[in-house]
N, C-alpha and C positions, 0 to 999 in steps of 0.2 A: 504494500500500500504506500502511496506517495502522492505528491502533488506540488503545486506551485509554492515556493517558499514565501512566507509572509511574516510580518512582525506582529506578535501578539503579546498581551500582558498576561503572564502566567503567575498565579498565586497559589503556591503549595499550602495546603492546610493540614489535614490530619488523615490518617488511615484508620481511625478508630471511631466507634460509635456511629452517630448520624452525620458527622462532619464529612465534607467532600475530601477525597484524596487530592484533587487539584481543581482549580477553577481557572478558566481561560476566557478572555474576551478579546475580540478583534478591534482594530483601530476604527474609530468613528461610531462605535456602538451598534453596528449592524447585526452582530451576532455574539453569542457567548455560549459556554457550556460548562457543566460541572460533572466531574467523574466521582461517583460514589460507590461504596461497597468495599468488600475485603479484597486485598491483593490475591487471595487464594481462591477467588470465585472461578468456577469452571466455565462460566459463560458471561459475556458482557453484552448488554443490549443498548444499542444506540437509538434513542427515542427522538424522532424528528417530528416537529409539530406541523399542524395545518397553518396556512397563511393567516397571520395576525393573531394566532392563539398563543398566549404566553406559556412558558414551560410549567408554571405553577398549576395550570389547568389539569395537568396530568399527575397531580400529587397522589391521587388514589391508586392509579395504575402503577406509578413509580414505587410507592410504598409496598404494594403487594409483590412486585418483582424483587425488590430488595429483601423482603421477608422470606422469599423463596430461595434466597442464597445467591441470586444473580448480582453482578455488578452492573452499574447503570451510568451511561453517559447521556445526560439529558440536555438537549440542545435548545437554545432559544433563538428563533429567527426574528423576533419582534424588534423592529427598528426603534432605537431610542433617539435617533435624529432623522428628520424627514428627508434630509439631503446629505449625500456623502461629499467629502471635499472634492473640488473640481479636478485635482490632480490624482485622485484615487484611480489606480489601474483597473480595478475590478469593481463592478457594481451589479445591481439586479441579481438574476439567478447566478451569475458568475461568482459573486462574492460569497454565496452560500455553497455552491458546488465545488469551486476551485480554491477557495480560501478556508472557509469554515470547516468543511468535512475532512479535508486532508489534515487540518490541525487536530481534529478529533482522533483520526487514525494514528497520528504521530504520538499523541498523548497515551493512547492505548498501548502502543508498542513499548513506550517507556515505563508506564506504571503497571500494566497488566499484561506482560508479554506472553503468559501462558493461557490466557483466556481467549476463547473463540468469539470474535465479534459477530453480532447479528443485528442488522439494521431493521428497526421497526418504524415505519413511516406512516403518518396519518395525512391523508389528502395530499396537499402540495409537498409535504415532507416525504411521502412515499415516492412521488414522481422524481423529486430531486435526489432522493436517496438511491433510486434505481440508476440514475445517470452516474452518480458518483461511484456506485459499486461497479458498474460496467467499465468505468475508466480506471479506477484505482485498485479495486479488489474484486475482480469479476466472478470469483467463486464464493464470496461471502454470502451467507444466507440473508434473505430479505423477507420481511413481513410487510405486506401492504394492507393496512387497516383503514377501511372506508376511503380508499384511494383509487382513482381512475384517471384516465386522460381528461384534460380540460377542454378538448376539442368539442365544439358545439354540436357537430354531427354525430358524436357518440352518445348524445342524449335523446331520449325517445320523444316522438310527437312534436307538439308545438313548443315544448319546453326548450328545445334546441334554439329556436329563434328568440325566445325571451332571454335566454342565457347569452346569446350572441349580442343582442342589442344592449343588454345590461352591461356586458363587458366593455363594449365600445364607449358607452356613456361614462363608465368609470375611467377608462383610458383617457378620454378627452378631458375629464375633470382633473386627472393627475397631471396631464401636460400643462393645463392652464394654471394650476396652482403650484406646480413643482413638486407635489406630493399627493398622496391619497389620504384624506382624513377619515379613514374607515372606522376609527375608534369612536367618532361622533356620528357616523352615518350607518353603522350597524353591519358592515361587511368588510372583511379582510384586514381589519386593524389599521393602524397608522403605518403607511408604507412609503418608501421613497418612490419617486416616479419611475425609476428604472425597473423596480420589481414589477410594478403594474404594467409597464411596457412589455416586458418579457412574458408575463402571464397572459395579457390580452392577445399577444401574437399567437400563443398556443391555442387559445380559444378560437381564433379565426382560421388558422392554417392546419392545426393538428400536429405541428412539428415543434420539437423542443430546440431552442437556441437561446443564446444570450448576446445582447448587444456588444458586450466587452469580453465575451468568451474566447478561449484560446484553442478549443477543440470542438469536434462535431458531436453534439449531444445525442443526436439520433443514432449515430454509429456506436456511441458508448453503450446505449441501451441494448442495441443489437449484439454487442460483444458480451453482455452479461450471460453467464452460464451456470449460475449457482442454484441452490434450492430456494424456492420462493413459495411462501404461503400467502394467498390472496383471500382476504376476509371481506365478504359483502355484509353490510349492515341493513337489516330489514327497515323499510321506510325511508331510506336515505335517498333524497332527491338530488344531492350535490355530488354524489359518487355512485350512481346507479350501476347495476351489474353490467350494462352495456358499455359504460365508460371504463370499467375495470377490464372488460374484454378488449377494448381498443388499446389500452396501455399494455396488456400482456401480449398482444399481437406484435408489438414492437420488440419483444424479447423472445424470439422463437427458440433460443437455445436454453432458456430457463427450464428447470424441472419444477413444474407448477403443481401445487396442492390447493384446491379450492374448498372454501367452507362458507356457510352463512351464519350470521349471528343476529339474534333478536334482543335488543336492549331491555333491561328490566324496567328502566325508567320510561316515562311517556315517550311514544315514538312520533310525537307531533312533528310534521314536516316544517322546516328542514332540520329540526332539533336532533333527529336520529343520527345525523352526520357527526354530532359532537358528544351526545350523552353517553355513548358506549364507554368512553374513556373514564367515566366516573362510576361505573357499575362495580360494586364490590363483588369479588369472586366472579368477575365477568370473563374477560378475555385473557387476563393475566395467567391463569393456570394453563390455558390452551397454548399461549405463546411459549411459556417455560417448557412445557412437555414437548412441544414440537422442536424447540431449539436443542434440548438435551437429547432428543431421539436421534439427531443428526450425528451425535458422537458415538452412538452404539455400533 
């Protein structure tokens, strides 16, 4: 595993109790992550969030995974600044795929060299995680939880056109304002314009790319050849099964296992896309069992 060399702020903490082994943040506040668990863990799960969803939203899932004996790298893609510095070499998807995730992989090699990393991606986190896996660690296991292609034609019926028009309106607002104020408008969180630019391009074309990217993202997904668990969530209108199918079609060499999950919480649309992550004893046992089965 490797990637573009970047400057990060690394803060060693503790390897005991509930304290993180290490905390890392990127320049400009575009991403950060914490590595928790025991150095003797047999598996480490890299949890990648949906667009605009803070890492703390996954506290229930993270706690259950840690209690099961896994180590955890919990990533935060939530931008703390609406715009990166003008001289920043990577922005948008590239800052996350080519800067953040290689930094995560480097931290795992240093602090948990014996653990087998498993990428667990929710929504956009799953899409970007699959790109990074294909480029930097093409045989690493991947879990796609409520994650599918953002391409509008992967959505059923008239929903595809509503999704397309909505994405273009969001993209236009982000260009005009220089950022997307999703924290106030109820979708996608507070995002730099570059993230919205790259996302809206995928919605329109169905192809993954980054304006400042340094490699072919579609080719990276096609290069992925690891074990992949794809979990559809009942009632999810933001990542329906057809969208997951479209994303999986980009990775023909992946060894895919499919399953469906019904959240215990209310499945009001589009809430089902998110509420599964806060189910107690929900998907955490499934993810742990699947990850450990790969070692048998």
